[in-house]
N, C-alpha and C positions, 0 to 999 in steps of 0.2 A: 787281578785274579781280585774278583769280591770275594770280603773278607765276610765271614759267619759270626754271629754272637753265639755262643754257647750258653745252653741253660745250667747251672749246674747239678746237679745229681741225677740226668734227668735218663731214662729208663725207656728205649725206644723200642717199638713193636710192629714194624713196616708202616703204616699212617698213622698206628697211634702211639701213643707216648705215657708215661706215668713219672709224677714226681711225690716222693715222701718224706716231710720232715717233720723235726719235733720243735718245739716253741722256740727251743734257741737255734733253729737253724739247721740243725742237725740232718744228715742223709740217715733215716732209717727205714729205707727200704731193702728188706733183706733180698725178696726173691718176688717177682711178677710174670706175667703170662697172657696172652691175649689170643683167643680164637676168636677165628672170624669163619663163617659159615661160609661152604661152596654156595657160588654164584643162584643154584638151584632151591637150595634151601631158603637163602636169605631172601629170596622173592617171595618164601611162602610167609614170611614175618607172622601175622596174627590170625591162628587159626581160628579159634572156637568161639562167636559171644555168645557173653554170659547173659540167659534170658532166667525168667523164672513165670513164665505166662503158665496158668495153672485154673481148672476148671472146681470148683469147691463146693457142695451141695446146688448146684446146679448154675452158679455164676462163675461169668469168665474173669480172670483176673490178667489184664497184660501188664507187661516189663512196663517200669517209669524210668528208674533209676540202680545204674548197676555202680560200684564202688570196690577198690581195693582196700581189705582190711590189713594194712602190714603192722598193726599191734606186736602179732605174734612171729608172723613169716610173710613170704613173699607169696603163697598161693593163695589164702584167705582172701573170701569176698562179701559183700552182702549185696541183695538185691533187694528189691521194694516193686511190688507189684500191686495194682488198683483197680478197682470193677467201679464201673459207672450203672449195673443193673441191677438199682435198686428205686425206690419210690421219688419221685423227684422233690419232697420235702427232707430227705435223708440223705447226708453226705459222704460222698467216697468211701470205699472202706480200702484200708490198705494193707497189704499183710507184708511181712519181712523173711524173708529166705535167706539167711547162711550159707554159705557154701567152700568149697575147696576145691581147686584146680587140681591135673591128676599131679603124681609126682615128677613126672617129667615135663610139667608146664609151669610158667610162671603168671601170677597176673598182671595185666596191662589196662592201664584207666587214662595214659596220659596221652596218647595217640588218637588220633582219627583215622580210620580205614577207609578206605571207598570200597563199596560202595555208599557205604556209611557217611552220614553226615552228622552224626551227632558224636557225641563223646560216651558210647557205654564200655566198658569194660569188656578184656576180651581175656580168654586163656592161650598164652602165646607157648608156644614148643620152643624148648629149652636150643634144640639143635638149630633155630631159624633166629637164635640172639645173638649178638655180639656177646662173649663171656669175657670178664677182664679181673683177676685172681691177684690180688697183692696180701705181702706176707710180708707183715713189717717186725723186725729185729726187735728178738725176746730179749736183748743187752740193754736196749734205751731206758733211763732213768723213769721211774716210777712216776705217777701221776698228770705225766705230761699228755697234752692234748695233740692230735697229731692232724696237720692240714696234711693231706693227699689232692694231687691235683690231676686229672686225666685229660690228655687231648686227644679228637678223632674229629677224620675226615668229615665233611658234609656231606649228607646222604641223600641216596639221590632224589627223594621225594621231597616233604619241607616239614616233618616232625618227627623227634627225637624225644625218645625216654627213657631215663637210668634207673634202674632200681636196684638197688644195694641189698646185699642179705651177709649171713655172716661165711661161714663155709661151705654151705647148703642153702636150698632154696627154703628150708624150713629153719634156719635160725637168724637169729634175727640182727644186723648191725648198731652196733652203739654208735649212731651218728647225732651230732650236735646242732647240725646246721649243713644244708649241701644248695649251694647255687649252681645252672648251668647258663651258660653264657653264649651267644652266636658271635662267630668274629669275623670281620674280614679285614684283607691284607693293605693294610692302610695306616703309618703311623699315628700313634696318638701324640697329640701336640704337645699335652701336658705330660704324660707319663715316659713320650718315647718307645712305647711301646710298638713291634712292628705290626699289632695286631691291635686294632677298634673294635669295641663291642655294641650290637647296632639292636641287640635284644637279650632280656633277662628275666629268669625265675629264681626266686627264693623260696626255700623251705625249711621251717625251724623244728627240730625234734621230731623228724619223719626220714623214711627210707624210699622217698622216690622223688624225682624232677623231671617235667618235661616244657619243653618249648614248642609250641604247635602249630607256630604260622614262623619258620624260618626266612630267613628275609633272602632274596634270588640272589643276591651276589655273595652272600656268606662263603669262607673258605674253609672252616673247622669251628665246631663245637668247644667248650672247656666247661669240665665241672669240675668246680672245690669240694669237698668233701673235708668237717671238721670231723674225725672221730674222737672219742670221751677215752678219757685215760683207760689201759688194760687191754685196748683192742688188741689183737693179734694178727687177725685177717679177714680177709673180707673177696666177696665178689659182687661185681659190678654188672649189672646184664643189661646191655641197651638193644631196646627195642626202634627199629629205623621203619618207617612209614610215609 
């Protein structure tokens, strides 16, 4: 019988798994849950592309760039529009239009959704996202940073984005660093890990990370999230496209 090496403190939820340790390696994961949408809702994925096209004083402004603004919450975004309907010697005029997705949506800007080929932002219905909730042990030592790891299966398509919040989409997650890795089932010769990383993205002092072109043979994705001291609970929304 083939032996299986168990990873300490790993909580599994179907194809998803979570591990949370403090800086001394102690298990600090008190509770965890994973919500995976039914197939019909999962296929909806990203619902509304964010646009800020507008006509002002007879001039038409077309959307040029949109990005999520997660300094406060996971629903806010910035939208820039530009007009070229001016004299030949004048520079194009740009307007900024901040906005917010609906209460049952979060902003997603790390995935490309067909038929679009650019990386505009979208308001994604929460019911179409994988939702991973973690509650860390309140009795842990104070002042400790908390590394939390999340594993998930390869998406049907080739892009995945993880967006972190606090308890709700309108509360900010206290994250110091996050990385996402696409991995294949191949023993790493150096570390002897049964998985080898084939793509990696990292973000400092932010609350989302994505890989837009996951290699074809990828078996799973892994997110490492480093939470700051005082973090009690968090939610990770996963957008697949």
